[in-house]
GUZA-788567 format. One record per residue (C-alpha): z, x, y. Coordinates in steps of 0.2 Angstrom, whole numbers, plus 5000, padded with zeros to 4 digits. Layout:
BEGIN
ZXY
...
//
This chain:
BEGIN
500150015000
499650055016
500750115031
500149945040
500749835026
502549915021
502549915041
502149715037
503149675025
504849745033
504449635046
505049505035
506649525033
507849435039
508449495057
510049445064
510249445083
511449525094
513149405090
514149445076
513749355059
512449245065
510449265059
508949295068
507249175065
506349215054
504649275063
503349335049
501949435053
500349335055
499049375047
497849525056
496849675051
497749775045
496949905057
497849815072
499449835077
500949715073
501649665089
503049555086
503349435100
504949445110
506349305106
506949205119
508849205125
509649045124
510548995138
512148955125
512349105119
512749185135
514549195133
515549195150
516549305155
518449345150
518049215137
519049225122
517949245103
517649155091
518149195074
517049175057
517549175039
516349185027
516249175006
514649164994
513349205006
514349055018
515049085035
516048945043
516349005062
518048945072
518648925090
520049015091
521048835097
520448765079
521048905070
522448925076
522748745072
522248815052
523448935053
524948815059
524448705048
524648835034
526148925040
526948715042
526648685024
526848835016
528848845024
528948625018
528148685001
529648805000
530948685008
530348554996
530448694980
532248724987
532648534987
531948494969
532948674964
534548634970
534348434970
535648424957
537048514965
536648424981
536948264975
538448334964
539248374982
538748204991
539048104977
540848204974
540848174994
540948004992
542147954978
543448084990
543147955006
543147814993
544647884986
545447925002
544747735010
545847654993
547247774996
547447725013
547047515009
548547534996
549747595009
549047465019
549447355004
551047445004
551647415020
551147255019
552147205003
553647285010
553547195027
553447035016
554847075006
555947095021
555446915031
555646845012
557346935008
557646865028
557046695024
558446665012
559646745021
559446635032
559246465019
560546545014
561846565028
561046405037
561246305019
563546395020
563546325038
562746145033
564046135018
565346205030
565046065042
564845895031
566645985027
567145985044
566645805049
567445755030
569345825038
568945795055
568845595047
570445615035
571045685051
570545525062
571545405047
573045515048
573645535066
573245325066
574645245073
575945195056
577245005054
578645055069
578744905078
579244915096
579345075095
578045135103
577545335101
577145415121
575645525112
574945535096
573345635090
571845565093
570345605084
568545595089
567645465086
566245595080
566445755072
565745895085
565546035074
564646085091
565746045103
564345925109
563146085110
561946065093
562245975077
560946095065
560245945056
558345995057
557245975038
556746095030
554946065034
555346095054
556546245050
554746325040
553946305055
554946385070
555246495055
553746625060
554246585078
555946655079
556146845079
557546905067
558646935082
558646775089
558946685070
560446795069
561146745087
560746575081
562246545066
563046665072
563146555090
563246395075
564746495065
565746525080
565746355088
566246315067
567646435066
568146355085
568046165078
569246235062
570546325072
570446145084
570646055067
572046175061
572946185076
572845975077
573445965059
575246075064
575445975078
575145795069
576345875053
577745935064
577745795074
577845695058
579045815051
580245815068
580045615070
580945585051
582145715055
582545625070
582445455064
583445515047
585045585063
585045435070
585145325053
586945445051
587745475066
587545245063
588645295050
586545215041
585845275027
583845305027
583645235011
583845055017
582644925013
581744875028
582144675032
580244635032
579844705017
578944625003
578144764993
577844804972
577044864960
576944964947
577345154949
575845294947
576445454953
575345534964
574545724960
573345864971
571945904960
572246054954
570846174962
571346094983
571446204994
572246255010
571846075020
572045965006
573646015002
574346035020
573445855021
574445805008
576445875013
575645775033
575345615021
577045625012
577745655029
576945485038
577545405020
579245455026
578945425043
578245245041
579745175029
580745225042
580145145054
580045015045
581845035041
582245065061
581344875067
582844815058
584144905069
584644835084
584344985098
583444905108
584144805128
584644615124
583944615142
582344695152
582844785167
584544935169
586044835162
587544805172
588844815162
590344715164
591344735149
591544875138
591844885120
593944895113
595444845119
595344765138
596344645149
595844485145
595144385159
596244235157
597644255154
598044435157
598544515143
597844645130
596444595120
595244675106
593544665117
591944645099
590744685109
589844705129
589644585141
587944635153
588144525171
586244435173
585444275181
585544125176
583944085167
583744285164
582644295145
583844365132
582844465118
583244505101
583644695101
582844695080
581944575070
582844495058
583244285054
584044155066
585744135055
586644015068
585743945081
587043815091
588943795102
590043915096
591643885102
592344035115
590544085111
589843945121
587943945114
587744085105
586244145092
586844275076
585244355069
585344435052
584344585050
584744665032
585644775027
587444695032
586844725050
586644585062
587044545081
587344415093
586844345109
588344235117
588544125134
586844055135
586043945146
584843885136
584343925115
582543955111
582744005094
583143895077
584043925061
583244005049
581744065059
580844255056
581144325073
580044495081
580844625090
580944595109
580744415106
581544275116
583144195110
583744125124
584144135144
585644185151
587044075156
589044075159
589243945145
590943945136
592444085137
591444125153
591944145172
590244205177
588644225172
588344365159
587944405141
588944435128
588044535114
589044605098
588144715085
589144695067
588944795052
589644715036
590544565047
591644675055
591144705073
590644895077
590144975097
588644895104
588545075116
587945205102
586445085097
586145105111
586145265114
585545275101
584045185105
583845285120
583645445108
582245345097
581245345114
581045515116
580545535098
579145415097
//
């Protein structure tokens, strides 16, 4: 082959332009005569191939005869993406490599948190149980104290009723006590400030609203009030017992002074029945024993009072007694010689009422010699009284007479020098000095 042919063949190779990796256009030599030289036409420069000054270079990647050209932004984006994916892959691999340990730690932490939460709940439940138990205990104590106070109140009310019966006025005839114990009409355990009779439902509703201090304070105030009531009741019982005992002692002393016995029967007594001894219950307390003693003292006082109702110790006329002649030896007003005066003379106005000095039965009512118009009353137990010189008689023989009943009027009938009352006291038919009976009546007034 000639040199010209070789030159033409060599010109058929793939040429590259001035850019790195960019192939040039393939310019095949035209079929020219061998004796003419070949001159390839000049390649025009494309305007977009011109790089501006300061511009970055592109990156070309080639593999297996293929090239990929990347700009700097795309290149770094790809690089960053690859780095991120590599890091993510490493993290994922690490996570899966330690997955079991992480799960174990997470489960252990969750279990620890659950256990701590359960422990806290258990502690709170224990606290609630303790508070509830304390409240239940306080409620039980409150109910126990309240029940005890209610029972005590009922007992005090029963005691008040018993005291009212004990302090009632007995049968004393005209002997009226100057002072007597008076029980309240209704028991007042709280001194009129509170009567705790609330039902259980209201107590249950009110209890949560009350503090422990408030409940204890209320119960303490109630208990103090009941203590005061009980103390007052005990003082009243002691006063009643002492009054009855003193009355019995004085009446017995008066009867002994008059030469009478305390075993006398009343002229108005009409009683009887089988004898049934009285015994205290086995479990009787101090209150029951004291009530028993008071009942016995009252029974004795009532019996002696009925006996004293038949003893002539009252005044036969009202007002101050104006005695004109005493009992015993005196100078007779008609004969001027010593004589026995068997009674007392009391001056008075004609028509002034004369009253019975004791209860009894009229045994004589009419004219009786020197007595003039006279009334005699039998009081039983050998006691009798006579009322002489009456201007009028207002009772009949056999009539029952009460203490203080008008039996006649003052006059001057019979052996009399002027209007007056001749009053006698007799024991078993024998005259005794009426003055000691009248003095006993004055002392009896201080007893009642």
